[in-house]
SESEDREN-942332 format. One record per atom (N, C-alpha, C): x, y negated, z negated; residue in three letters. Coordinates in steps of 0.2 Angstrom, whole numbers, plus 5000, padded with zeros to 4 digits. Example, Ala and Ser with C-alpha at 12.3 -4.5 7.8 and 13.67 -1.06 7.14 Angstrom:
BEGIN
506650284961ala
506250224961ala
506650164961ala
506450114965ser
506850054964ser
506450004961ser
***
This chain:
BEGIN
500850145012met
501550145009met
501650205006met
502150245008asn
502350305005asn
503150295003asn
503350344999pro
504050344997pro
504550335004pro
504350365008asp
504750375015asp
504750305019asp
504250265018ser
504250205022ser
504350145018ser
504650155012leu
504750085008leu
505250055011leu
505850075013glu
506250035016glu
506050005023glu
505650035026asp
505349995033asp
504949935030asp
504649935024leu
504249875022leu
504749815021leu
505349825019lys
505849775019lys
505849735025lys
505949765031gly
506049745037gly
505349705040gly
504849725037leu
504149685040leu
504249615040leu
504649585035thr
504649515035thr
504949475041thr
505349515045met
505649475051met
505149485056met
504549515056tyr
504149515061tyr
503549465060tyr
503449435055leu
502949395052leu
502849335058leu
503449315060asp
503349255064asp
503249275071asp
503349335073asp
503149355080asp
502549375081asp
502049385077tyr
501349405078tyr
500949365074tyr
500349355076arg
499849315073arg
499549345068arg
499849355062ile
499549385056ile
499249345051ile
498649355049asp
498249315045asp
498149345038asp
498149415038val
498149455032val
498549505032val
498949525027leu
499349585027leu
499149625020leu
498949685022gln
498849735016gln
499249785016gln
499549805010val
499949865009val
499549905003val
499449965005lys
499250015000lys
499550075000lys
499650094993pro
500050144992pro
499750214994pro
500050264997ile
499750314998ile
499450364993ile
498950404995arg
498650434991arg
498450504993arg
498350554989arg
498150614992arg
497350624992arg
497050624998leu
496350614999leu
496050665002leu
496450725003gly
496250775008gly
496750825010gly
496750865014asn
497250905017asn
497750865022asn
498350875021ser
498850845025ser
499450875025ser
499850875031ala
500450895031ala
500950855027ala
500850795026tyr
501350755022tyr
501250785015tyr
501750785011ser
501850805005ser
502150764998ser
502350715001asp
502750674996asp
502350624993asp
501950634989phe
501450584986phe
501650554980phe
502350574977asp
502550544970asp
502850474971asp
502350424971ile
502650364972ile
502850334966ile
502750354960gln
502850324954gln
503650324953gln
503950364956arg
504650374956arg
505050314958arg
504750274962lys
504950224967lys
504750164963lys
504350144958gln
504050084956gln
504550024957gln
505050034954lys
505549984954lys
505749954960lys
505849994965glu
506049974972glu
505349944975glu
504749974974tyr
504149954976tyr
504049874975tyr
504149874968ser
503949814965ser
504349754969ser
504949764970ala
505449714973ala
505349704980ala
505049754983val
504849744990val
504249704991val
503749724986val
503049694988val
503149624985val
503649604981lys
503649534979lys
503949494985lys
504449514988leu
504749484994leu
504149484999leu
503749535001leu
503349525006leu
502749475003leu
502549474997ala
501949424995ala
502249354995ala
502849344992asp
503149284993asp
503249245000asp
503449305004thr
503549275012thr
502949265015thr
502349305013cys
501749295016cys
501449215013cys
501549215007his
501349145004his
501649085007his
502349095009gln
502749045012gln
502449025019gln
502149075023lys
501949075030lys
501149065030lys
500849055025gly
500249045024gly
499749115026gly
500049175025ile
499749235026ile
499449265019ile
498749285020val
498549315014val
498849375013val
499049395007ser
499349455006ser
498949495001ser
498749565002ile
498349594998ile
498749654997ile
499149644991ile
499649694990ile
499549714982ile
499649784980thr
499649794973thr
500349804971thr
500449764966gly
501049764963gly
501349824958gly
500849844955glu
501049904951glu
500649964954glu
501050014955leu
500750074958leu
500350114952leu
499750124954pro
499250154950pro
499350234951pro
499250254944thr
499350334943thr
498750374946thr
498850434948glu
498250474950glu
497650474944glu
497950474939thr
497450464933thr
497050404933thr
497350354934leu
497050284935leu
496450274940leu
496650304946tyr
496250314952tyr
495650354950tyr
495650404947arg
495150444945arg
494750414939arg
494950374935lys
494550344930lys
494150284932lys
494550244937arg
494350184939arg
493950174945arg
494150224950leu
493950214956leu
493450274958leu
492850274956asp
492450314956asp
492250334965asp
492250284968ile
492150274975ile
492650324980ile
493350334975ala
493750364980ala
493550434981ala
493050464977lys
492850524979lys
492550534985lys
492150474987tyr
491750484993tyr
492150444999tyr
492850434998thr
493150415004thr
493050445011thr
493150525011tyr
493150555016tyr
492550595016tyr
491950565014cys
491350595013cys
490950585021cys
490750645024tyr
490450635030tyr
489650625029tyr
489350575032val
488550565031val
488350575038val
487750605038ser
487450605045ser
486650605043ser
486350595048arg
485450595047arg
485250635053arg
***
């Protein structure tokens, strides 16, 4: 999920009956490396994001779909303090 795709998430509920979905996971965008995409400021959309993910989570619950959705958008500081593994997300390992 990024600020540009938030509106698209609202429409996702109408596709849940058309496909065999067992689990729906929504993850907020993060800056993890070099990218042409530049709008990583998701905090400004917290209110809209909360409403959309509540709709998605409620719809999934009604349809028996497991939803893995973060309700509160974490700040970059929170990511750095709590998710040490994030440092290694794009780490190349070879032997």
